[in-house]
Structure formats: C-alpha cells, structure tokens
C-alpha positions in Angstrom: 8.6 36.9 4.2 5.2 38.8 4.0 3.8 35.7 2.1 4.9 33.4 5.1 3.3 35.9 7.8 0.1 36.1 5.6 -0.1 32.0 4.9 0.5 31.5 9.0 -2.1 34.0 9.5 -4.8 32.5 7.5 -4.0 28.7 8.9 -4.4 30.3 12.5 -7.8 31.8 11.6 -9.2 28.5 9.9 -7.8 26.6 13.2 -9.6 29.0 15.4 -12.8 28.8 13.2 -12.9 25.3 13.2 -12.1 24.9 17.0 -15.1 27.3 17.8 -17.6 25.7 16.0 -20.3 23.6 17.2 -20.8 19.9 16.6 -23.1 20.4 13.8 -21.0 22.8 11.8 -17.9 20.4 12.4 -20.1 17.6 10.6 -21.0 20.0 7.9 -17.4 20.5 7.4 -16.7 16.6 7.4 -19.4 15.9 4.8 -17.9 18.9 2.6 -14.4 17.4 2.9 -15.6 13.9 1.8 -16.1 15.5 -1.4 -12.3 15.5 -2.0 -11.4 11.7 -1.3 -14.7 10.7 -3.5 -13.0 12.8 -6.4 -10.0 10.9 -5.9 -11.7 7.8 -5.7 -13.3 8.2 -9.1 -10.0 9.2 -10.5 -8.6 6.0 -9.4 -11.2 4.0 -10.5 -11.1 5.4 -13.9 -7.5 5.1 -14.0 -7.5 1.4 -13.0 -10.1 0.8 -15.8 -7.9 2.3 -18.3 -5.0 0.3 -17.2 -6.9 -3.1 -17.4 -8.2 -2.1 -20.5 -4.5 -1.7 -21.5 -3.6 -5.0 -20.1 -6.5 -7.0 -21.8 -5.5 -5.6 -25.3 -2.1 -7.0 -24.2 -3.1 -10.2 -23.5 -5.0 -10.4 -26.7 -1.6 -9.4 -28.5 0.4 -12.1 -26.8 -2.1 -14.7 -27.4 -2.0 -14.0 -31.2 1.7 -13.8 -31.3 1.6 -17.4 -29.7 0.3 -18.6 -33.2 3.7 -18.5 -34.1 4.4 -21.6 -32.6 1.8 -23.5 -35.1 2.9 -22.0 -38.1 6.5 -23.3 -38.3 6.7 -26.1 -35.8 5.5 -28.9 -38.0 7.5 -28.0 -41.0 10.6 -27.5 -38.9 10.4 -30.5 -37.0 9.7 -32.7 -39.7 12.7 -31.5 -41.8 14.9 -31.5 -38.8 13.9 -35.2 -38.1 14.6 -35.9 -41.6 17.9 -34.5 -41.8 18.6 -36.4 -38.8 17.6 -39.9 -40.4 19.5 -39.2 -43.7 22.4 -38.4 -41.8 22.8 -34.7 -42.8 22.9 -33.9 -39.1 24.6 -35.8 -36.2 22.6 -36.2 -32.9 24.8 -33.6 -31.3 23.8 -31.4 -33.8 20.0 -31.9 -34.0 17.9 -29.2 -32.7 15.0 -31.6 -31.8 15.1 -31.6 -28.3 15.6 -27.9 -28.2 12.6 -27.5 -30.2 10.7 -29.8 -28.1 11.5 -28.0 -25.2 10.4 -24.6 -26.7 7.2 -25.9 -27.7 6.7 -27.3 -23.9 7.3 -23.9 -22.8 4.8 -22.3 -25.1 2.3 -25.0 -24.1 2.8 -24.4 -20.5 2.2 -20.4 -20.9 -0.7 -20.7 -23.1 -2.1 -23.1 -20.5 -1.7 -20.5 -17.7 -3.6 -17.9 -19.8 -6.5 -19.7 -20.8 -9.8 -20.1 -18.5 -11.5 -22.4 -20.9 -11.9 -26.1 -19.8 -11.9 -27.3 -23.6 -8.6 -25.3 -24.5 -7.0 -26.6 -21.5 -8.0 -30.1 -22.7 -6.7 -29.3 -26.4 -3.3 -28.2 -24.6 -3.3 -31.6 -22.7 -3.4 -33.3 -26.1 -0.7 -31.2 -27.3 1.5 -32.0 -24.4 0.7 -35.7 -25.0 1.7 -35.3 -28.7 4.8 -33.6 -27.8 5.6 -36.4 -25.3 5.0 -38.8 -28.2 7.2 -36.8 -30.3 10.1 -37.3 -27.8 9.4 -40.8 -27.5 9.7 -41.1 -31.4 13.0 -39.0 -31.5 14.5 -41.1 -28.7 13.6 -44.4 -31.0 15.2 -42.6 -34.1 18.3 -41.7 -32.3 18.4 -45.5 -30.6 18.2 -46.9 -34.1 21.1 -44.6 -35.4 23.0 -45.5 -32.7 22.5 -49.3 -33.9 23.1 -48.6 -37.5 21.8 -49.9 -40.3 18.1 -49.0 -39.4 17.3 -46.6 -42.1 14.0 -47.9 -43.2 12.5 -48.4 -39.7 13.4 -44.6 -39.1 11.8 -43.5 -42.3 8.8 -45.4 -41.4 8.7 -43.9 -38.0 9.3 -40.6 -39.5 6.3 -40.9 -42.0 3.7 -42.8 -39.9 4.2 -41.3 -36.6 6.4 -38.1 -36.7 4.4 -36.4 -39.5 1.2 -37.4 -38.2 1.9 -36.3 -34.8 3.3 -32.9 -35.8 0.1 -32.2 -38.0 -2.2 -33.0 -35.0 0.0 -30.7 -33.1 -0.3 -27.7 -35.4 -4.2 -28.8 -36.0 -4.8 -28.5 -31.9 -2.7 -25.4 -31.4 -4.8 -23.9 -34.2 -7.9 -24.9 -32.4 -6.7 -23.3 -29.3 -5.8 -20.1 -30.7 -9.1 -19.8 -32.8 -11.3 -20.4 -29.9 -9.1 -18.4 -27.4 -9.3 -15.6 -29.8 -13.1 -15.7 -29.9 -13.4 -15.9 -26.4 -11.1 -13.0 -26.0 -12.9 -11.1 -28.5 -16.0 -11.6 -26.8 -15.0 -10.8 -23.6 -13.4 -7.8 -24.8 -16.8 -6.5 -26.3 -18.5 -7.2 -22.9 -15.5 -5.3 -21.2 -16.1 -2.3 -23.2 -19.7 -2.4 -22.8 -19.1 -2.6 -19.0 -16.6 -0.1 -19.0 -18.7 2.5 -20.5 -21.4 1.6 -18.2 -19.4 2.0 -15.1 -17.9 5.3 -16.4 -21.5 6.4 -16.6 -22.7 5.2 -13.4 -19.7 6.4 -11.6 -20.6 10.0 -12.8 -24.2 9.4 -11.6 -23.3 8.1 -8.3 -20.7 10.8 -7.9 -23.5 13.4 -8.7 -26.1 11.9 -6.4 -23.7 11.3 -3.5 -22.7 15.0 -3.8 -26.1 16.1 -3.7 -26.9 13.8 -0.7 -23.8 15.0 1.1 -25.0 18.7 0.6 -28.2 17.7 2.2 -27.3 15.5 4.8 -24.7 18.0 6.0 -27.6 20.0 7.2 -30.1 17.3 8.5 -27.9 14.9 10.3 -26.4 17.0 12.7 -29.6 18.2 14.2 -30.8 14.5 14.8 -27.6 13.2 16.1 -27.1 15.7 19.2 -29.9 14.9 21.3 -29.8 10.8 20.9 -26.3 11.0 21.6 -26.7 12.7 25.1 -29.4 9.8 25.8 -26.7 7.3 24.7 -24.1 9.1 26.8 -26.5 8.5 29.9 -26.8 4.8 29.2 -23.1 4.3 28.7 -22.4 5.9 32.0 -25.1 3.4 33.7 -23.3 0.5 32.1 -19.8 1.6 33.2 -20.9 1.4 36.7 -22.2 -2.2 36.4 -25.7 -1.7 35.8 -26.5 -4.2 32.9 -30.3 -3.9 33.4 -30.6 -0.2 31.8 -31.4 0.0 28.1 -31.2 2.8 25.1 -34.7 4.2 24.2 -33.5 6.0 21.1 -36.0 5.5 18.7 -34.7 6.8 15.3 -33.9 5.0 11.8 -30.6 6.5 11.4 -27.1 5.6 12.3 -27.7 6.7 15.9 -30.7 4.7 16.1 -28.6 1.7 14.9 -25.8 2.6 17.3 -28.7 2.6 20.3 -29.8 -0.8 18.8 -26.2 -2.4 19.0 -25.5 -1.1 22.3 -28.8 -2.7 23.6 -27.4 -6.2 21.7 -24.0 -5.6 23.3 -25.4 -5.3 26.8 -27.5 -8.4 26.3 -24.6 -10.2 24.9 -22.6 -9.1 28.1 -25.1 -10.6 30.2 -25.3 -13.8 28.0 -21.4 -13.9 28.4 -21.5 -13.8 31.9 -23.9 -17.0 31.7 -22.0 -18.5 29.3 -19.0 -18.8 31.3 -20.7 -20.4 34.1 -22.1 -22.9 31.8 -19.1 -23.3 30.1 -17.7 -24.4 33.3 -20.3 -26.7 33.9 -19.8 -28.1 30.0 -16.5 -28.7 30.8 -17.0 -30.7 33.8 -19.2 -32.6 31.8 -17.3 -33.6 29.2 -14.2 -34.6 31.3 -17.0 -36.7 33.3 -18.0 -38.2 30.0 -14.3 -38.9 29.1 -13.9 -40.6 32.0 -16.9 -42.6 31.6 -15.7 -43.5 28.0 -12.4 -45.0 29.7 -14.3 -47.0 32.6 -17.0 -48.3 30.2 -18.9 -51.5 30.7 -17.4 -53.0 27.4 -13.9 -52.6 28.9 -15.0 -53.8 32.1 -16.9 -56.7 30.8 -13.9 -57.9 28.5 -11.2 -57.5 31.5 -13.6 -59.6 33.7 -14.2 -62.3 31.1 -10.5 -62.4 30.4 -10.0 -63.2 34.4 -12.7 -65.8 34.4 -10.9 -67.4 31.5 -7.7 -67.3 33.2 -9.2 -68.7 36.5 -10.7 -71.8 34.6 -7.4 -72.4 33.1 -5.9 -72.5 36.4 -3.5 -69.5 35.8 -3.6 -67.9 39.3 -0.6 -66.1 39.1 -1.9 -64.1 35.9 -5.5 -63.7 37.5 -3.9 -62.2 40.6 -1.9 -59.8 38.5 -4.8 -59.0 36.0 -7.1 -58.1 39.3 -4.5 -56.1 40.8 -3.9 -54.1 37.4 -7.7 -53.5 37.1 -7.9 -52.3 40.8 -5.1 -50.0 40.1 -6.6 -48.8 37.0 -9.9 -47.7 38.6 -8.0 -46.5 41.8 -5.8 -44.0 39.7 -8.9 -43.2 37.5 -10.8 -41.7 40.3 -7.8 -40.6 42.0 -10.1 -38.6 44.9 -11.5 -36.6 42.3 -8.7 -34.6 41.3 -8.4 -33.1 37.5 -4.8 -32.4 37.7 -2.4 -35.2 38.6 1.1 -35.7 38.8 3.0 -37.5 35.7 4.0 -40.1 38.1 0.3 -40.8 38.8 -0.7 -40.4 35.2 2.1 -43.1 34.3 0.8 -45.6 36.8 -2.8 -45.1 35.2 -1.5 -45.9 31.9 0.6 -48.9 33.0 -2.4 -50.7 34.8 -4.2 -50.3 31.5 -1.4 -51.6 29.2 -0.8 -54.7 31.8 -4.5 -55.6 31.4 -4.7 -55.2 27.6 -1.0 -57.0 27.0 -2.4 -60.0 29.1 -5.7 -60.2 26.6 -3.4 -59.4 23.6 -0.1 -60.9 24.6 -0.1 -62.3 20.8 -0.4 -59.3 19.1 1.1 -56.4 21.4 4.2 -55.4 23.4 4.6 -52.0 25.1 7.3 -50.1 26.5 7.1 -47.0 28.8 10.7 -44.6 29.1 9.9 -41.7 31.0 12.8 -40.1 33.1 12.1 -39.6 36.9 12.8 -36.0 36.4 9.3 -35.6 34.8 7.5 -37.2 37.3 6.2 -34.4 39.3 5.4 -32.0 36.6 1.5 -31.8 36.3 -0.8 -33.4 33.6 -4.8 -33.5 33.2 -5.9 -36.8 34.5 -6.6 -39.3 32.0 -4.3 -37.9 29.3 -2.4 -40.7 28.0 -4.8 -43.5 28.1 -6.9 -42.1 25.6 -3.9 -41.8 23.0 -2.7 -45.5 24.2 -6.3 -47.0 23.5 -6.3 -45.4 20.0 -3.0 -46.6 19.4 -4.2 -50.2 20.2 -7.5 -50.4 18.5 -6.9 -48.2 15.5 -3.2 -49.3 14.8 -1.7 -52.3 16.5 -4.9 -54.4 16.5 -5.2 -53.8 12.7 -1.8 -55.1 11.8 -0.9 -58.6 11.2 2.1 -59.8 13.6 3.1 -58.4 16.9 2.9 -54.5 17.2 5.0 -52.2 19.8 3.4 -49.1 21.6 6.3 -47.0 23.2 5.3 -44.3 25.5 8.5 -41.6 25.8 9.0 -38.6 28.1 11.3 -35.8 26.8 12.3 -32.9 28.4 12.3 -29.6 26.1 13.4 -26.4 27.9 10.5 -24.9 30.1 8.0 -27.6 28.7 8.2 -31.5 28.1 6.8 -33.9 25.6 4.8 -37.4 26.1 5.3 -39.4 23.0 2.8 -42.1 22.2 4.0 -44.0 19.2 2.9 -47.2 17.5 4.2 -49.3 14.7 0.7 -50.0 13.4 -1.3 -49.8 10.1 -0.9 -45.7 10.4 -2.8 -43.4 8.3 -3.0 -42.2 4.9 -2.4 -38.6 4.3 -6.3 -37.8 3.6 -7.1 -39.5 6.9 -4.4 -37.7 8.5 -5.6 -34.5 7.6 -9.1 -35.4 8.5 -7.8 -36.3 12.1 -5.8 -33.1 12.7 -8.7 -31.0 11.3 -11.2 -32.9 13.6 -8.7 -32.0 16.5 -9.1 -28.3 16.1 -13.0 -28.1 15.1 -15.4 -27.8 18.0 -17.3 -30.7 16.8 -15.4 -33.5 15.2 -16.9 -36.3 13.7 -15.6 -40.1 14.9 -15.3 -41.4 18.3 -11.2 -41.6 17.9 -10.8 -38.0 16.7 -13.5 -37.2 19.5 -11.1 -38.4 22.0 -7.8 -36.5 20.7 -10.1 -33.5 20.4 -11.1 -33.9 24.2 -7.7 -34.6 25.3 -6.2 -31.4 23.2 -9.2 -29.1 24.4 -8.6 -30.2 28.2 -4.9 -29.3 27.6 -5.5 -25.8 26.4 -8.0 -25.1 29.0 -5.9 -26.0 31.9 -2.1 -24.9 30.5 -3.1 -22.4 27.8 -2.5 -22.4 24.2 1.0 -23.5 24.3 0.0 -26.9 25.5 -1.9 -29.4 23.0 -1.1 -32.5 20.9 0.1 -33.2 17.6 -0.3 -36.1 15.4 2.1 -37.7 12.8 1.5 -40.9 10.8 2.6 -42.5 7.8 0.6 -45.3 6.2 1.5 -48.6 7.0 4.4 -47.7 9.2 2.8 -46.2 12.2 1.6 -43.4 14.0 2.8 -41.0 16.8 0.8 -38.7 19.0 2.6 -36.2 21.0 1.5 -34.2 24.0 3.4 -30.6 24.8 3.0 -29.2 28.2 4.7 -26.6 30.5 6.9 -27.6 33.1 4.6 -26.8 36.1 5.6 -28.9 39.5 2.6 -30.4 41.2 2.0 -29.3 44.9 1.4 -32.8 46.4 3.5 -34.3 49.2 6.0 -36.6 48.9 4.1 -39.0 51.1 1.0 -38.9 48.5 3.5 -39.7 45.6 5.2 -42.5 47.4 1.8 -44.1 48.2 0.5 -44.0 44.5 3.9 -45.4 43.5 3.5 -48.1 45.8 
C-alpha cells in the first residue's frame, strides 16, 4: 500500500514538473527520450540482421540438399525403365511417372530460388529433358501395349533415355555448382557487409547521442523567436491576406518551415488562378471537341455525297440527307448548352448515323434501342457521337462485309448506361490496354483515344467520379463502349423537348 502511494506521488511530481517546464525544457526532455527508441531501433536492426544471416545459411543448406536429385535420378530412372521394358514391372507398378513428377517439382523449387539467368537457362533445359523423358516413357508404354516391340524399346532406352538422363544429371550438377559458388561469394560479401553495418550502427548511434545532447540546448533557443514570427504570418493568412510573407531567415527546420509556408502561400495564389484557367481550358477542350465533330472533312464528304446523289437523280435521298445534315448541325449547336437531355443527344447521333448510312449503305447498319423512360435524363452534349464515330471508322469500316452498330440505353438503379457496340475488327489485348490507359492519362496519344479521354473527362467533371466510360473488346469480334451516368432529370420544358423531337 505504501509502495503504491509512493509510486503515485512520484508520478504526480514528474507530471507537475513537466507541465510547469518551459518550451525549451520540454524540447530537451524530448531529445533525451529519443535515445530510448534509437537504442531499441539499433537492437531491432541487429536482431533482424542475425535472423537474415540464419535464413541465408538455411538457403545454402537447402540448395546443397537439392543435389540429392542428381545423385540418384539417372541410375534410378534408367533402371526403372529397364525393368519396365524387360517385363519385371508392369505399367501400373512402374514409378516412372512419379519420378518425373518429383523431378519436375525439384526443378520448379530450384528455379524459384536462383537469381542467376544462366542457372535458369540450365533449369529450362532440364525441364525440356524431363519432357523428352516423359515422351520416351509414353512411347515405351505404347510399344508394350502393342506387344512384340522389345528391340524398339531397348533402342529407345539406350539411345534416348540414358542419354537424356545423363544430360539431366550433368545440367543439375552444373546448376548446383554455380549456385553454390554464387551463394558462397554472396555469403562472404554479406558477412563483410554485416560487420560494417554493425560498426557503422554503433558509430552512428554514438554520433547521434552526442548530437542530441548538443542540440537539446542549442535548438530550443533558435525556435521560440522564429515561431512567434510564423504565428503572426499564419494569423494574417487565416484572415485571407495572401500578400504577407514570412521573413524568417534561418538555416534550421524553422527556416525551412518559413520557406515552405511562403511556397504554400504562393501555391494557394496559383491554385486560385488555376481554377479560373482550368475552367477556360475545359471550355476550350469542349469547343475543340465540337469542332472535331463538325470538321470540314466530314462536311466535305457529306456535301460531295449529296452532289453525287443529285446528279444521279435520287431526289428523295438528297432531301433526306440534307435534312439529316441540317438536324445534325442544329443539335450540335443546341443554343450553346453544354448539358442536354438524352432525347436531344439521341436526335443528334441519329442524324449522324443517317448521313453515314447513306454514304456507307453497303457496309454499315445501325440500331438505336433507348427506352423513352431515359429520355429526360441529362448528358453532356456530343457524348455518344464520338463513340459512334470510333465504332464506324476504327471497327466497322475495317471489317469485310456489313458491320452493325447498336446503341442501347439500360436503366441501372440510380444510374443509367448507354452502350455503343459494334461487331467490327475489335482490338487485341495489348491495344485494349493502351486505350484504357490512354483514357486515364491526362495526355493520351492518338486521336481516337483522345476522343474517348475527352468524353470521359467531361462526364467526370460534370457528374462526378461515379460517371465515366469503360471499354470492352475482343479481337476480330467487336467493341463495346459503355457510358455510365447518374439519373439527373433535365429542367427543360415539355414544349422544348417536343420541338426537339419534331
């Protein structure tokens, strides 16, 4: 009881002394307390080095023990094969398959241990030899099943099996020799490094201890004054004055903190300017995307097709194509709105597809299957058309025969999906990986990837991280691009929607 009272009394005195100490004294206490974790750290390092050394020696022993594979395998396998050929053992009693399996497992284990490229090549040769032995064993078994093939089996045993088993033994011996040589050299280096590390750790520990004792008196004097100056600067920044700068001119951590604070204030100013610049950049990117869709090349080809149809006397198709082109331009501009209803976006992409189907009527067919329940939800303008254009020019157009483009709308809880799918040439796994990486990068390479990247960024900027596109493709089978958006209803009037539909 008295011991407990004394212990509690000591703890209270220590706590009161610490609480009543100045900042400099508390810092001195902190530096002194750092000695304890440093000592623990040194102990931890030395212990782990010792453990690593034990593990290293165990690895050497394991490689040495693996040499048993080469000592007995050749004789055992040759003898077991001979017993099978002469009929002393049946195919069911033969251990050849088990011996090959065990040998392969040993080789796999050795392959996982070695870091030498030459030894890996040797083990790959052993694997091939074991595969050849399996082939020869199967030929012998087939001959035994057919009967009256003793001479042929003996020839296989003498000219194939015994040669290959000797090659296996030789390769494994070479592996063990070079592996042991490398391990012994590495062990010597490791022991030298271990001794240097031990002495280095002791020296570092002694130096740090001396420095800590010195710094526990020097540093606190240089901290309190600069900290008061930093306090005044932070108060001004908290009030919104970003023109203030810290004037602390020291070479210690407080000076670094002062420089970092000035850099932080500059970056805050830069970020404020960047927000405005980023908005302008986004608008420019959207305008560039719009321009890329209404480009002179597309307009030229469309007008050229109209002229050709007019000369051929196909007045009805000319009227339909001109109407589709007019609707395409009208829905592209759309009174300058960035966000439109899905109904308007479908009208825009339908106009584009009608124009392209007239031009590519022999190679392209399309289908739009979007339920009307999704028509009033919002979507960034010119989202689906770039995906359809990619499907046409990079999928369907490069395929032999007629290609199909299908646009589907699918409700999905609080979200909805728009899928643009084609049965064109598709993409290889490598190209699909490049496309997916390009969508995630800020500066994707390739015009088709840039279009997908631009659409994805506009979706995320307007609707958050839950929105975006995903790409699936199989080589020579087709591609599907999926747009995922939250169900956000537009605020347009019914009269406007009706007018857009007409």
